[in-house]
N, C-alpha and C positions, 0 to 999 in steps of 0.2 A: 690500657689505655682500650675501650672497644672500637669496632673497626666502623660503626655507625651512630649517627646519632637520627633517630624517629622522632618526626614532632607532629601528633594528633592532635584531632579535636573537632568539635562540630562545627557545623555551617557556621558562619558569622563570628568565629571565636578571635580571628585573628592570628591563626598559625602561620600562614604564608608570610605576610611581613616578618614576623618572629624567625621563619628559616633563613629567609634571603639577610637580615642584619646577621646572622649568627653564620652565615656560610661567608659573608664579605668580611668577618672578622678572624677567622680560622681559616681560612684560603681551602673554603669547601664547595661544593656544586649540589644543586637540590635536584632531587628526583619526584616527580611529581606521583602521589598516590591518589590520583582521581581516574573514576571508570569514564568520565565523559570529556574530561580536557583532553584528551588525544584527541579528538575530532578538530580539524580543520574549519575555521571560520563559524564555528559554533563558541562564541566568545562572552557575551555578556550573558547569555543561560547558561553557561558553565561557571561563572565566575572566574575566569581567569586572571582579571587584575594583572595583568603582565606589567603593568607600572611598580610594582611591589617589588619585582627583580633589581631595580633602580635603587641603590642604595646610597643614598646622600650622607657626606661625613659632615656632621656639623662643626666640628673644628677648622677644618680645612675648605669647605664648600663645596668641594669635587664630588662627583659620584663615580659608582662602580658599578658596570651591569654584572650580576650575578648569572654564572650558567644554570640554565635550568634543562631538565630532560623528562622525554615520554609527552611532552604537550606539544597538540600539531601535529601528530605524525600517523593520523589516519583520515580517511574522506568521509566525510557525513552521508548515512547511509548505509555503510557498513557496519558488519556486528563486530565488536573487537570482545574478548573472553578474557577471563582468568588465567589459561593457559597461554595466552599470545603475552600477556600480561607479565608472567614470572619469567618468561625468556626475556624479554625486552628489558625486564628490571636488572635482570642477574648482567646481563652483556653491558649494559649502561654501568651498573656499581661496578663489576670486574674492571674497566674500562677507567673511571676515576679513581680505582686503589692504585692501579699500574702505573699513572700518572702522580701519584702522592698527592690528591686532594681527598679531602675528608666527604665521603657521601652523607648526605642528609635527606632523607625518606621523608614527605610532607604531604599530607591530604587528609582526606576524611573517609575514604572509604574501606573502611575498616577489614573487610575480607580480601581487599589486596595487601594490605598491610600484614595482616595474619599469615597470609599464602607464602609471602615472601622470608618472612621473619622465622618461621616455623619451617617453610621448607614443604610444603604440599607437596607430593607424587602426585601428579597430573595426568590425562591424557588427553590427545584432541580428539573433538568430538565431531562429526561431521552432520550435517543437517538430513533427518529422515522426512523425507516429503510426506510420505505416506503417514505418518504418526500424525504431524503437522495438521495433514487433511483429515482427521479421524477428529483432532481436539478443535478444529476449527469452530468457533459459534459456539461453544462453552464457555458458561460465565465463570466470573473469577474464583468465586467461592468453591465450585467443583474443581475449578483445575489446581486449589490451593489444597484441596482434601486430597487429589490424585498425588500430588508430590509429597506430601506429608506420608502417605501408604508407601511410596516408592522408597523415601528415606528411611523407613523402617526396615525395610527390606535389604538396604545396600549400608546401614550404618553411617549414609554419609552426613557429615557436618558442615558439607561445601556450600550449602544455601541455605540461606536464612530466609523463611517463609515470610516474615514481616518485610521483608523485601523487594516482595512481589507485587509492584502496583499497578502491574498492566498484564491483561490475558499473553501478549506475546512474550513477557518475560518470563511468566508461569511456564507457558507451553517449552519454552528453551530450557528452561530448569530441568522440566521432564523429560525432554529429550536427552539429557545429559544422562541422567538418572536411569533411564530406559536403555542405554548405551552402554551403562557400566555394568549393568545386570546382563545384557547380553555378549558382551563382549570383554570377558575378565583378563585382560591382556595386561602386561608388563607397564607399568607407569613412568614415565621420565622424573629423574630424581636430582632435584637441584639441593645443594646443602643449606640450610637453615644459617641464618645471619646472625652474627653477635652485634648487638644494637642497646643504646641507650634511650629507653623512650620516654619522650616527655608528652604529656597531657597538657593542654590551654583549657582550663576550667575558666567558664563563662556562667554568671547565675541566670537561673532560668528566664527571667523578666526581662534582664538586660538582653539575653540573648534574641527574646521574642523583639523586642522593641527592635533590634539590630536587622533583624532579618525583613522586619517590616519595610523600614526606612532604607535597604539595600534594594529588597525588590520595587521599590518605588522610582529609585532613582534610575536604576537599571531598565524599568521602561520608560523614562523621559528622555533616555540618552539611546533609546533604539532597539530595545530587545524584540518590541512587536516586529520590526521593519528587519531586523536580523534573521527571525525566521521566516517572513514573507520571502525574503530572498531566496533561501535554502526551499521554499517550496519553488519559487520561480524557477529555479534552476534544475528542476525536475526530479528531485528528491519526492517520492511517495508520502503522503500525508502518514501512512502507518508508521513507515521509519522512522518519522520523528516522534511519533506518539510514542513508540519503543523506549525512545530515551528518560521518557517519564519527568516529571517534574514540569519546568518551565514549558519543554520541549512540548509536553502532553497537551498542555490546558492552553498555550499561545495557539498550537496548532488546530486544537477545538473551536477557539474563539475565530480564527482566521476563515475554517472552512462554515462557519456560520451552525456551529452546535451551539455555542456558548455566547451570551453578550459580553463585553468589556468588564463589567461588574462582576458577574458571575465569574468569570476568568480569573478577574484578581482574588475574589473571593476565596474559590476553590485552591489556588496556587499558594496563596498565603497560608491557608489551614494546612495542607498538603507538606511545605516546606518545613512549618515548624512540626510534623507530623515526624519528617524526615530527620530532621534534629535530634530528636527524642531518640530516634532507632540507631542514630549512630553511636550517642551516649548509651544506650544498653547495649550493643555491640561493644564495647570499650571496656565496660564492665564486665562483661563475658568472660572477655580474653585476660583482665586481672582474676578471674575466676579459674579460667585455665592456666593458669601460671607465670604469665606476662607480670612483670614490673613496670608500673607508669608513673613516672614523679610528675605531681599535680602542678603546675602553675597558674597562678588566677591572671586571667586574661586583663585585668585593669591595672596591675601593676607597672609603674612605666618601662618602658623597652629596655633601657640601660638595667635595671633590676635581671629583670627578665632573662636577658642575655648573662648576664653575671652568675646567677643560678644554675643557670645550662652548664656554662663551664666550670663552674664548682664541681656539680655533679660529674662531670667528663673527666 
């Protein structure tokens, strides 16, 4: 029996309810693999859906709160990176195993998932203010070209240029690659983790429909107010824009750079593109040797769980 179960899939595929239900049935705990759900008070924009972790049993009517980890562990405005995530994951993973529970890794950030399953060798990279100042103001396409050139020198596969959706993210990636060239130091080693990998597969048109419906619901339920509150507490607009997607476009709307309709249209397109990039990453994982067992998102929950348990 494998030590862990991983449930991955693109946004709106319904992976979190599957992970929570599975955890409730096999005495497991969920470890989030989402690069933005680590931030407190960033709930609607990151799609935390914490109610998914309350699993109700139909036969008895009672409910169980499924333990989850690596959600709400950092303050907004801070920069959380892959190095920190890998260590945080491993600490939680070991604790869950020590207590005799089953760790269930669940999320859509493919880089985070692959880093912990494969045991990437990473080193912490401090900020380089001089480098940042020299890159300030350069357009995204030029930053992306610089990053591509650096990756060619380092042979790095730690950053996917398709995930560089803002200048700040591109500058951070360049900072990391530059540091690794200038400081060839020993890197921290954490062991790879043996895991059964389940992918939640959703038809492209159904995914697009769910993304649009979910975006409208989150806007109706206060996502604009959530971002406004973050700005009001003093978090700089550029820091929120750094987080991408909802926070990027809503911040631009709230600071008068976009109209509401422009914000909605651009955000909707960006989320569709993001989901496509997620699937590209997962297919890349398969090419890199990971075996992903795909399960249709439209199957009844009971059938999904039964298939996973049979594979496990």
